[in-house]
All heavy atoms as an XYZ file, in Angstrom:
796
protein
N      -6.051      1.748    -11.629
C      -6.813      2.692    -10.841
C      -5.979      3.920    -10.533
O      -4.761      3.860    -10.502
C      -7.265      2.071     -9.515
C      -8.613      1.421     -9.570
S      -9.239      0.986     -7.927
C     -10.237      2.403     -7.603
N      -6.653      4.994    -10.283
C      -5.984      6.253     -9.947
C      -5.303      6.174     -8.591
O      -5.781      5.525     -7.661
C      -7.047      7.352     -9.929
C      -6.498      8.747     -9.788
C      -7.616      9.771     -9.848
O      -8.433      9.710    -10.794
O      -7.685     10.611     -8.942
N      -4.150      6.825     -8.461
C      -3.445      6.868     -7.193
C      -4.256      7.667     -6.171
O      -5.210      8.344     -6.515
C      -2.062      7.502     -7.373
C      -1.126      6.595     -8.181
O      -1.437      5.392     -8.327
O      -0.101      7.083     -8.665
N      -3.834      7.579     -4.898
C      -4.539      8.264     -3.834
C      -3.586      9.245     -3.167
O      -2.399      8.960     -3.003
C      -5.121      7.252     -2.815
C      -6.025      7.952     -1.796
C      -4.046      6.422     -2.155
C      -6.847      6.992     -0.960
N      -4.088     10.390     -2.787
C      -3.269     11.377     -2.078
C      -3.223     11.011     -0.589
O      -4.089     10.289     -0.092
C      -3.850     12.802     -2.207
O      -5.123     12.839     -1.533
C      -4.007     13.213     -3.661
N      -2.230     11.542      0.097
C      -2.142     11.279      1.535
C      -3.313     11.898      2.281
O      -3.768     11.345      3.296
C      -0.785     11.730      2.117
C       0.340     10.846      1.600
C      -0.501     13.179      1.836
N      -3.835     13.007      1.784
C      -5.000     13.635      2.407
C      -6.210     12.698      2.327
O      -6.936     12.525      3.317
C      -5.323     14.976      1.742
C      -4.282     16.050      1.969
C      -3.093     16.015      0.988
O      -3.083     15.163      0.069
O      -2.166     16.821      1.171
N      -6.438     12.120      1.145
C      -7.544     11.176      0.994
C      -7.352      9.924      1.825
O      -8.284      9.420      2.449
C      -7.736     10.793     -0.490
C      -8.310     11.916     -1.322
O      -8.871     12.871     -0.751
O      -8.196     11.829     -2.563
N      -6.110      9.440      1.870
C      -5.818      8.264      2.669
C      -6.114      8.538      4.150
O      -6.765      7.741      4.812
C      -4.349      7.841      2.498
C      -3.889      6.700      3.406
C      -4.685      5.416      3.146
C      -2.387      6.453      3.234
N      -5.635      9.646      4.672
C      -5.876      9.980      6.082
C      -7.356     10.068      6.366
O      -7.826      9.555      7.381
C      -5.171     11.297      6.458
C      -5.351     11.636      7.934
C      -4.559     12.845      8.341
C      -4.628     13.141      9.827
N      -5.715     12.627     10.605
N      -8.103     10.705      5.485
C      -9.544     10.824      5.654
C     -10.195      9.451      5.727
O     -11.041      9.182      6.580
C     -10.133     11.655      4.514
O     -11.542     11.633      4.563
N      -9.771      8.566      4.840
C     -10.372      7.225      4.810
C      -9.979      6.417      6.035
O     -10.797      5.670      6.573
C      -9.983      6.524      3.523
C     -10.633      7.250      2.329
C     -10.504      6.523      1.047
N     -11.192      5.248      1.136
C     -11.079      4.314      0.192
N     -10.370      4.547     -0.894
N     -11.700      3.159      0.329
N      -8.732      6.561      6.491
C      -8.319      5.874      7.712
C      -9.083      6.407      8.912
O      -9.525      5.626      9.769
C      -6.805      6.043      7.926
C      -5.895      5.264      6.975
C      -4.447      5.672      7.164
C      -6.067      3.761      7.157
N      -9.239      7.724      8.987
C      -9.975      8.331     10.098
C     -11.423      7.839     10.161
O     -12.004      7.737     11.241
C      -9.941      9.861     10.007
C      -8.566     10.432     10.307
O      -7.690      9.702     10.822
O      -8.361     11.632     10.004
N     -12.010      7.562      9.005
C     -13.395      7.093      8.936
C     -13.496      5.579      9.044
O     -14.606      5.024      8.951
C     -14.025      7.519      7.607
C     -14.188      9.026      7.453
C     -14.734      9.343      6.061
C     -14.710     10.835      5.781
N     -14.982     11.112      4.362
N     -12.350      4.892      9.193
C     -12.332      3.428      9.253
C     -12.956      2.787      8.058
O     -13.662      1.777      8.167
C     -12.985      2.926     10.553
C     -12.180      3.256     11.778
O     -10.965      3.132     11.778
N     -12.858      3.714     12.814
N     -12.742      3.369      6.874
C     -13.289      2.784      5.648
C     -12.608      1.455      5.360
O     -11.466      1.242      5.741
C     -13.117      3.760      4.481
C     -14.033      4.943      4.570
C     -13.991      5.819      3.317
O     -13.604      5.328      2.248
O     -14.376      6.994      3.424
N     -13.332      0.598      4.665
C     -12.825     -0.737      4.366
C     -12.030     -0.745      3.052
O     -12.538     -0.365      2.010
C     -13.967     -1.738      4.254
C     -14.731     -1.923      5.535
C     -13.912     -2.698      6.539
C     -14.693     -2.936      7.818
N     -13.849     -3.122      8.956
N     -10.780     -1.148      3.160
C      -9.922     -1.407      2.003
C      -8.745     -2.217      2.505
O      -8.490     -2.302      3.713
C      -9.452     -0.102      1.330
C      -8.745      0.853      2.228
C      -7.366      0.803      2.411
C      -9.459      1.841      2.916
C      -6.719      1.691      3.247
C      -8.821      2.740      3.753
C      -7.443      2.667      3.918
N      -8.034     -2.847      1.585
C      -6.836     -3.582      1.948
C      -5.686     -2.566      1.953
O      -5.483     -1.867      0.980
C      -6.555     -4.724      0.947
C      -5.271     -5.457      1.317
C      -7.744     -5.669      0.887
N      -4.961     -2.498      3.059
C      -3.907     -1.507      3.227
C      -2.581     -2.256      3.312
O      -2.384     -3.080      4.197
C      -4.192     -0.695      4.494
C      -3.401      0.554      4.657
C      -2.871      1.233      3.576
C      -3.209      1.086      5.923
C      -2.148      2.403      3.746
C      -2.496      2.249      6.103
C      -1.963      2.913      5.013
N      -1.684     -1.963      2.372
C      -0.441     -2.710      2.248
C       0.764     -1.776      2.319
O       0.835     -0.796      1.585
C      -0.453     -3.464      0.909
C       0.754     -4.334      0.574
C       0.901     -5.468      1.574
C       0.587     -4.914     -0.829
N       1.700     -2.112      3.192
C       2.956     -1.353      3.359
C       4.080     -2.209      2.786
O       4.293     -3.334      3.257
C       3.172     -1.111      4.863
C       4.386     -0.240      5.170
O       5.361     -0.264      4.400
O       4.361      0.437      6.205
N       4.783     -1.707      1.770
C       5.820     -2.506      1.098
C       7.234     -2.097      1.509
O       8.197     -2.422      0.835
C       5.652     -2.490     -0.445
C       4.366     -3.200     -0.842
C       5.706     -1.088     -1.005
N       7.358     -1.394      2.634
C       8.681     -1.045      3.136
C       9.313     -2.252      3.833
O       8.637     -3.247      4.131
C       8.580      0.119      4.141
C       8.083      1.401      3.507
C       7.890      2.496      4.543
N       6.897      2.078      5.532
C       6.854      2.504      6.776
N       7.746      3.367      7.225
N       5.923      2.075      7.604
N      10.588     -2.152      4.131
C      11.286     -3.222      4.853
C      10.731     -3.301      6.276
O      10.207     -2.315      6.819
C      12.798     -2.948      4.879
C      13.446     -3.006      3.506
C      13.286     -4.347      2.823
O      13.439     -5.397      3.486
O      13.006     -4.349      1.615
N      10.905     -4.457      6.895
C      10.347     -4.659      8.236
C      10.858     -3.628      9.239
O      10.078     -3.137     10.079
C      10.677     -6.075      8.736
C       9.857     -7.137      8.040
C      10.195     -8.539      8.515
O      10.651     -8.703      9.668
O       9.999     -9.479      7.735
N      12.118     -3.279      9.190
C      12.670     -2.303     10.161
C      12.034     -0.931      9.964
O      11.824     -0.208     10.941
C      14.190     -2.241     10.096
C      14.734     -1.756      8.778
C      15.091     -2.539      7.710
C      15.002     -0.410      8.405
N      15.527     -1.736      6.680
C      15.501     -0.430      7.071
C      14.849      0.829      9.037
C      15.850      0.723      6.378
C      15.194      1.978      8.333
C      15.691      1.927      7.037
N      11.724     -0.570      8.724
C      11.062      0.714      8.468
C       9.639      0.680      9.043
O       9.172      1.653      9.634
C      10.968      0.990      6.969
C      12.301      1.239      6.296
C      12.138      1.358      4.798
O      11.938      0.309      4.136
O      12.196      2.483      4.286
N       8.978     -0.438      8.834
C       7.625     -0.632      9.315
C       7.575     -0.561     10.831
O       6.679      0.071     11.410
C       7.096     -1.980      8.817
C       5.692     -2.309      9.234
C       4.612     -1.757      8.584
C       5.455     -3.201     10.289
C       3.301     -2.067      8.965
C       4.162     -3.517     10.682
C       3.088     -2.950     10.015
O       1.803     -3.262     10.379
N       8.541     -1.201     11.503
C       8.574     -1.198     12.968
C       8.808      0.202     13.509
O       8.253      0.555     14.565
C       9.666     -2.142     13.466
C       9.316     -3.599     13.234
C      10.489     -4.536     13.465
O      11.570     -4.074     13.883
O      10.308     -5.742     13.223
N       9.583      1.014     12.797
C       9.858      2.386     13.233
C       8.646      3.296     13.122
O       8.481      4.214     13.926
C      11.009      2.999     12.421
C      12.354      2.439     12.814
O      12.448      1.761     13.847
O      13.324      2.674     12.059
N       7.807      3.050     12.126
C       6.702      3.977     11.848
C       5.684      3.287     10.941
O       5.952      3.099      9.759
C       7.270      5.232     11.152
C       6.224      6.328     10.998
O       5.148      6.256     11.613
O       6.501      7.280     10.252
N       4.553      2.883     11.514
C       3.562      2.247     10.661
C       2.178      2.829     10.877
O       1.898      3.418     11.917
C       3.566      0.727     10.833
C       2.920      0.264     12.108
O       1.705      0.322     12.249
N       3.729     -0.178     13.061
N       1.343      2.676      9.880
C      -0.014      3.225      9.894
C      -1.064      2.140     10.082
O      -2.239      2.375      9.892
C      -0.286      3.976      8.583
C       0.653      5.135      8.249
C       0.332      5.694      6.877
C       0.561      6.210      9.318
N      -0.621      0.938     10.411
C      -1.548     -0.161     10.619
C      -1.793     -1.025      9.404
O      -2.693     -1.863      9.400
N      -0.985     -0.847      8.381
C      -1.128     -1.645      7.158
C      -0.464     -3.015      7.332
O       0.374     -3.209      8.197
C      -0.482     -0.911      5.993
N      -0.835     -3.944      6.468
C      -0.152     -5.233      6.410
C       1.222     -4.997      5.796
O       1.338     -4.354      4.751
C      -0.967     -6.209      5.557
C      -0.304     -7.566      5.410
C      -1.228     -8.502      4.643
C      -0.657     -9.905      4.535
N      -0.444    -10.568      5.812
N       2.274     -5.518      6.405
C       3.629     -5.328      5.906
C       4.095     -6.522      5.095
O       4.240     -7.610      5.620
C       4.566     -5.057      7.081
C       6.005     -4.826      6.667
O       6.920     -5.405      7.220
N       6.204     -3.965      5.714
N       4.303     -6.291      3.796
C       4.964     -7.258      2.929
C       6.012     -6.453      2.144
O       5.656     -5.700      1.224
C       4.016     -7.962      1.948
C       2.894     -8.681      2.693
C       4.792     -8.935      1.064
C       1.878     -9.373      1.787
N       7.301     -6.554      2.511
C       8.317     -5.799      1.789
C       8.274     -6.096      0.284
O       7.959     -7.216     -0.129
C       9.632     -6.284      2.401
C       9.238     -6.726      3.794
C       7.864     -7.316      3.623
N       8.544     -5.072     -0.513
C       8.455     -5.201     -1.970
C       9.215     -6.418     -2.478
O       8.699     -7.167     -3.320
C       8.966     -3.929     -2.654
C       8.938     -3.924     -4.184
C       7.536     -4.093     -4.707
C       9.566     -2.641     -4.718
N      10.413     -6.650     -1.982
C      11.232     -7.781     -2.448
C      10.570     -9.128     -2.143
O      10.816    -10.123     -2.840
C      12.617     -7.721     -1.830
N       9.739     -9.176     -1.102
C       9.065    -10.426     -0.712
C       7.723    -10.624     -1.398
O       7.142    -11.710     -1.317
C       8.830    -10.454      0.804
C      10.127    -10.426      1.595
O      11.195    -10.671      1.020
O      10.047    -10.149      2.819
N       7.235     -9.599     -2.074
C       5.891     -9.659     -2.639
C       5.689    -10.867     -3.569
O       4.678    -11.552     -3.453
C       5.574     -8.342     -3.354
C       4.113     -8.008     -3.608
C       3.262     -8.120     -2.351
C       3.986     -6.618     -4.202
N       6.613    -11.155     -4.487
C       6.371    -12.300     -5.380
C       6.206    -13.629     -4.643
O       5.405    -14.473     -5.075
C       7.628    -12.323     -6.255
C       8.108    -10.915     -6.245
C       7.810    -10.403     -4.869
N       6.909    -13.831     -3.532
C       6.825    -15.109     -2.815
C       5.714    -15.126     -1.777
O       5.382    -16.175     -1.237
C       8.170    -15.453     -2.137
O       8.511    -14.399     -1.219
C       9.259    -15.630     -3.161
N       5.136    -13.951     -1.502
C       4.052    -13.879     -0.493
C       2.712    -13.462     -1.112
O       1.776    -13.114     -0.399
C       4.454    -12.916      0.622
C       5.651    -13.429      1.435
C       6.097    -12.477      2.501
N       5.041    -12.210      3.481
C       5.138    -11.297      4.428
N       6.245    -10.570      4.559
N       4.146    -11.094      5.289
N       2.643    -13.540     -2.427
C       1.442    -13.111     -3.145
C       0.199    -13.865     -2.693
O      -0.904    -13.310     -2.694
C       1.674    -13.307     -4.652
C       0.833    -12.475     -5.587
C       0.949    -10.992     -5.302
C       1.214    -12.773     -7.023
N       0.365    -15.114     -2.276
C      -0.787    -15.915     -1.824
C      -1.493    -15.273     -0.629
O      -2.674    -15.521     -0.414
C      -0.335    -17.332     -1.505
C       0.694    -17.390     -0.387
O       1.590    -16.521     -0.341
O       0.616    -18.335      0.438
N      -0.799    -14.427      0.139
C      -1.432    -13.758      1.275
C      -2.474    -12.733      0.820
O      -3.292    -12.294      1.626
C      -0.371    -13.058      2.126
C       0.591    -14.026      2.799
C       1.658    -13.304      3.592
O       1.370    -12.299      4.266
O       2.823    -13.772      3.530
N      -2.422    -12.396     -0.456
C      -3.364    -11.396     -0.995
C      -4.383    -11.991     -1.955
O      -5.206    -11.281     -2.503
C      -2.564    -10.285     -1.705
C      -1.576     -9.508     -0.841
C      -0.739     -8.578     -1.704
C      -2.309     -8.733      0.243
N      -4.326    -13.302     -2.151
C      -5.208    -13.961     -3.126
C      -6.699    -13.641     -2.948
O      -7.409    -13.518     -3.928
C      -5.026    -15.480     -3.087
C      -3.853    -15.945     -3.932
O      -3.342    -15.138     -4.735
O      -3.461    -17.114     -3.800
N      -7.130    -13.499     -1.719
C      -8.545    -13.234     -1.460
C      -8.972    -11.816     -1.835
O     -10.149    -11.480     -1.770
C      -8.880    -13.466      0.011
C      -8.789    -14.933      0.421
O      -8.842    -15.796     -0.490
O      -8.686    -15.199      1.608
N      -8.017    -10.982     -2.224
C      -8.287     -9.559     -2.463
C      -8.105     -9.122     -3.909
O      -7.945     -7.945     -4.181
C      -7.403     -8.696     -1.545
C      -7.494     -9.096     -0.102
C      -6.417     -9.667      0.549
C      -8.694     -8.935      0.598
C      -6.526    -10.051      1.886
C      -8.791     -9.313      1.932
C      -7.704     -9.872      2.578
O      -7.805    -10.251      3.882
N      -8.168    -10.081     -4.846
C      -7.943     -9.746     -6.264
C      -8.897     -8.691     -6.783
O      -8.528     -7.877     -7.621
C      -8.032    -11.003     -7.140
C      -6.798    -11.853     -7.046
C      -6.337    -12.287     -8.376
C      -4.979    -12.948     -8.205
N      -4.441    -13.472     -9.373
N     -10.114     -8.675     -6.282
C     -11.124     -7.704     -6.751
C     -11.403     -6.614     -5.721
O     -12.294     -5.798     -5.921
C     -12.413     -8.435     -7.116
C     -12.215     -9.391     -8.289
O     -11.519     -9.015     -9.249
O     -12.726    -10.512     -8.214
N     -10.655     -6.613     -4.642
C     -10.846     -5.592     -3.598
C      -9.927     -4.399     -3.859
O      -8.910     -4.512     -4.520
C     -10.531     -6.195     -2.228
N     -10.305     -3.273     -3.295
C      -9.429     -2.101     -3.395
C      -8.227     -2.327     -2.479
O      -8.372     -2.620     -1.296
C     -10.179     -0.839     -2.965
C      -9.302      0.398     -3.013
C      -9.996      1.662     -2.524
O     -11.006      1.535     -1.796
O      -9.524      2.748     -2.875
N      -7.043     -2.173     -3.036
C      -5.790     -2.295     -2.294
C      -5.075     -0.951     -2.382
O      -4.801     -0.468     -3.482
C      -4.892     -3.410     -2.853
C      -5.614     -4.768     -2.819
C      -3.571     -3.475     -2.073
C      -4.841     -5.902     -3.463
N      -4.760     -0.391     -1.239
C      -3.992      0.851     -1.194
C      -2.596      0.497     -0.684
O      -2.452     -0.076      0.381
C      -4.665      1.918     -0.299
C      -6.018      2.303     -0.885
C      -3.748      3.152     -0.171
C      -6.809      3.293     -0.071
N      -1.607      0.819     -1.501
C      -0.217      0.464     -1.196
C       0.557      1.719     -0.834
O       0.375      2.774     -1.467
C       0.463     -0.219     -2.409
C       1.831     -0.746     -2.051
C      -0.400     -1.311     -2.985
N       1.422      1.620      0.185
C       2.271      2.767      0.508
C       3.661      2.300      0.883
O       3.889      1.136      1.189
C       1.638      3.657      1.580
C       1.903      3.224      2.982
N       2.952      3.712      3.715
C       1.256      2.356      3.778
C       2.930      3.150      4.923
N       1.919      2.331      4.979
N       4.615      3.222      0.825
C       5.984      2.989      1.232
C       6.532      4.282      1.799
O       5.776      5.113      2.270
C       6.832      2.485      0.053
S       7.031      3.689     -1.276
N       7.819      4.499      1.714
C       8.416      5.705      2.283
C       8.092      6.934      1.455
O       7.640      7.959      1.960
C       9.934      5.524      2.400
C      10.655      6.718      2.985
C      12.150      6.405      3.154
N      12.863      7.628      3.476
C      13.367      8.456      2.562
N      13.233      8.214      1.281
N      14.006      9.550      2.948
N       8.285      6.830      0.123
C       8.130      8.014     -0.738
C       7.148      7.842     -1.887
O       6.813      8.797     -2.560
C       9.490      8.407     -1.316
O       9.925      7.391     -2.233
N       6.724      6.619     -2.131
C       5.796      6.354     -3.233
C       6.411      5.594     -4.389
O       5.710      5.137     -5.273
N       7.739      5.420     -4.379
C       8.407      4.723     -5.492
C       8.232      3.218     -5.405
O       7.829      2.571     -6.386
C       9.898      5.090     -5.518
N       8.527      2.624     -4.259
C       8.367      1.170     -4.126
C       6.908      0.768     -4.245
O       6.581     -0.267     -4.846
C       8.913      0.685     -2.774
C      10.426      0.578     -2.744
C      10.921      0.172     -1.385
N      10.942      1.336     -0.532
C      11.324      1.335      0.736
N      11.696      0.210      1.320
N      11.324      2.445      1.444
N       6.028      1.597     -3.697
C       4.601      1.258     -3.771
C       4.097      1.338     -5.215
O       3.219      0.582     -5.609
C       3.774      2.108     -2.822
O       4.043      3.477     -2.957
N       4.670      2.224     -6.013
C       4.306      2.279     -7.441
C       4.745      0.995     -8.136
O       4.008      0.419     -8.946
C       4.929      3.499     -8.126
C       4.605      3.576     -9.613
S       2.839      3.554    -10.031
C       2.398      5.210     -9.591
N       5.934      0.517     -7.804
C       6.406     -0.761     -8.367
C       5.527     -1.915     -7.907
O       5.223     -2.814     -8.692
C       7.864     -1.011     -7.987
C       8.826     -0.119     -8.733
O       8.548      0.317     -9.858
N       9.944      0.198     -8.117
N       5.113     -1.883     -6.654
C       4.219     -2.922     -6.131
C       2.884     -2.889     -6.855
O       2.329     -3.935     -7.221
C       4.012     -2.747     -4.628
N       2.360     -1.697     -7.087
C       1.089     -1.543     -7.806
C       1.203     -2.165     -9.202
O       0.352     -2.956     -9.604
C       0.721     -0.060     -7.928
C      -0.500      0.193     -8.798
C      -0.748      1.670     -9.012
C      -1.903      1.865     -9.988
N      -2.232      3.262    -10.216
N       2.265     -1.824     -9.926
C       2.457     -2.362    -11.265
C       2.570     -3.883    -11.244
O       1.975     -4.575    -12.066
C       3.699     -1.750    -11.922
C       3.514     -0.283    -12.266
C       4.812      0.313    -12.809
C       4.658      1.802    -13.093
N       5.910      2.432    -13.492
N       3.309     -4.406    -10.268
C       3.474     -5.868    -10.148
C       2.124     -6.528     -9.866
O       1.767     -7.517    -10.524
C       4.474     -6.193     -9.040
C       4.564     -7.659     -8.757
C       5.240     -8.508     -9.617
C       3.962     -8.219     -7.633
C       5.302     -9.893     -9.373
C       4.016     -9.568     -7.372
C       4.691    -10.409     -8.252
N       1.396     -6.002     -8.894
C       0.091     -6.593     -8.546
C      -0.867     -6.558     -9.729
O      -1.613     -7.521     -9.951
C      -0.506     -5.882     -7.339
C       0.199     -6.146     -6.005
C      -0.324     -5.194     -4.932
C       0.021     -7.598     -5.577
N      -0.839     -5.491    -10.501
C      -1.703     -5.404    -11.679
C      -1.356     -6.488    -12.694
O      -2.257     -7.049    -13.332
C      -1.620     -4.011    -12.310
C      -2.316     -2.950    -11.476
C      -2.125     -1.529    -11.978
O      -1.161     -1.269    -12.738
O      -2.932     -0.666    -11.589
N      -0.088     -6.822    -12.840
C       0.300     -7.892    -13.769
C      -0.160     -9.254    -13.271
O      -0.249    -10.205    -14.060
C       1.821     -7.952    -14.028
O       2.481     -8.368    -12.836
C       2.361     -6.614    -14.517
N      -0.468     -9.350    -11.997
C      -0.914    -10.610    -11.395
C      -2.432    -10.676    -11.257
O      -2.959    -11.561    -10.589
C      -0.248    -10.825    -10.034
C       1.257    -10.915    -10.108
C       1.703    -12.053    -10.993
C       3.217    -12.141    -11.098
N       3.652    -13.172    -12.031
N      -3.146     -9.737    -11.883
C      -4.584     -9.809    -11.917
C      -5.332     -9.024    -10.851
O      -6.554     -9.123    -10.745
N      -4.620     -8.229    -10.063
C      -5.285     -7.367     -9.076
C      -5.772     -6.118     -9.819
O      -4.986     -5.436    -10.461
C      -4.336     -6.998     -7.945
C      -3.959     -8.183     -7.097
C      -2.939     -9.058     -7.464
C      -4.661     -8.454     -5.922
C      -2.619    -10.147     -6.685
C      -4.340     -9.550     -5.133
C      -3.309    -10.415     -5.510
N      -7.067     -5.853     -9.705
C      -7.662     -4.836    -10.586
C      -7.897     -3.477     -9.947
O      -8.177     -2.510    -10.659
C      -8.983     -5.371    -11.132
O      -9.864     -5.668    -10.060
N      -7.777     -3.371     -8.625
C      -8.117     -2.108     -7.954
C      -6.996     -1.688     -7.013
O      -7.211     -1.451     -5.830
C      -9.422     -2.264     -7.171
C     -10.617     -2.575     -8.047
C     -11.848     -2.778     -7.210
C     -13.021     -3.174     -8.098
N     -14.184     -3.546     -7.290
N      -5.786     -1.543     -7.556
C      -4.625     -1.178     -6.750
C      -4.353      0.315     -6.894
O      -4.343      0.836     -8.008
C      -3.365     -1.983     -7.163
C      -2.206     -1.686     -6.228
C      -3.665     -3.471     -7.189
N      -4.137      0.971     -5.766
C      -3.857      2.407     -5.768
C      -2.557      2.670     -5.005
O      -2.351      2.138     -3.921
C      -5.008      3.172     -5.098
C      -6.337      2.931     -5.777
C      -7.466      3.624     -5.079
N      -7.420      5.041     -5.429
C      -8.217      5.961     -4.906
N      -9.100      5.613     -3.987
N      -8.150      7.201     -5.281
N      -1.733      3.516     -5.566
C      -0.483      3.927     -4.933
C      -0.729      5.188     -4.109
O      -1.445      6.073     -4.543
C       0.583      4.188     -6.015
C       1.880      4.662     -5.429
O       2.383      4.135     -4.442
N       2.465      5.662     -6.056
N      -0.081      5.275     -2.944
C      -0.150      6.474     -2.128
C       0.941      7.443     -2.570
O       2.118      7.187     -2.371
C       0.024      6.134     -0.624
O      -0.940      5.146     -0.276
C      -0.135      7.369      0.236
N       0.548      8.540     -3.191
C       1.473      9.530     -3.710
C       2.248     10.198     -2.575
O       1.652     10.720     -1.655
C       0.714     10.608     -4.520
O      -0.121      9.949     -5.477
C       1.666     11.537     -5.214
N       3.578     10.119     -2.642
C       4.407     10.750     -1.621
C       4.724      9.875     -0.433
O       5.583     10.221      0.375
N       4.027      8.777     -0.295
C       4.308      7.812      0.765
C       4.143      8.348      2.169
O       3.509      9.366      2.410
N       4.785      7.636      3.107
C       4.634      7.979      4.516
C       5.300      9.323      4.843
O       4.900     10.018      5.752
C       5.142      6.844      5.434
C       4.507      6.967      6.823
C       6.653      6.808      5.494
C       4.589      5.713      7.665
N       6.309      9.714      4.044
C       6.934     11.016      4.261
C       5.893     12.125      4.087
O       5.799     13.039      4.915
C       8.097     11.218      3.294
C       9.326     10.344      3.525
C      10.362     10.622      2.437
C       9.913     10.565      4.887
N       5.129     12.055      3.020
C       4.095     13.053      2.768
C       2.995     12.955      3.808
O       2.462     13.955      4.286
C       3.512     12.902      1.373
N       2.646     11.738      4.207
C       1.590     11.527      5.213
C       1.966     12.201      6.522
O       1.167     12.867      7.147
C       1.362     10.024      5.392
C       0.182      9.704      6.266
C      -1.073      9.526      5.708
C       0.306      9.599      7.650
C      -2.188      9.235      6.504
C      -0.787      9.309      8.444
C      -2.030      9.114      7.870
O      -3.107      8.834      8.651
N       3.190     12.029      6.936
C       3.648     12.592      8.214
C       3.768     14.114      8.146
O       3.808     14.744      9.191
C       4.980     11.958      8.631
C       4.853     10.499      8.999
C       3.900     10.283     10.147
N       3.798      8.860     10.500
C       2.726      8.302     11.030
N       1.643      9.025     11.242
N       2.721      7.040     11.353
N       3.814     14.682      6.957
C       3.883     16.137      6.817
C       2.518     16.810      6.812
O       2.437     18.025      6.723
C       4.649     16.521      5.541
C       6.139     16.330      5.695
O       6.675     16.488      6.795
N       6.803     16.008      4.624
N       1.461     16.026      6.904
C       0.106     16.594      6.921
C      -0.092     17.454      8.132
O       0.348     17.180      9.202
C      -0.950     15.487      6.932
C      -1.203     14.781      5.625
C      -2.245     13.676      5.836
C      -1.680     15.713      4.551
């Protein structure tokens, strides 16, 4: 699936649209600044994949600090059969610059 811009993400969050929102930053990063997403650090994703099993066909929007880890998470999830994963371009850094 196509990636999502921070502008589109903010608009969807403001409208309370339904999607699975995943933050793949480390726990300390998440505690410092989070947007309300479920936190599963990228390194933990393979062992915590069962937490996302119910969402294989749901839209999942992944974000991190800059967009690099979330891109890796998107690629990983796609190899595991998740079909609607979108990376947040620029990550939380870009989001906070809106």
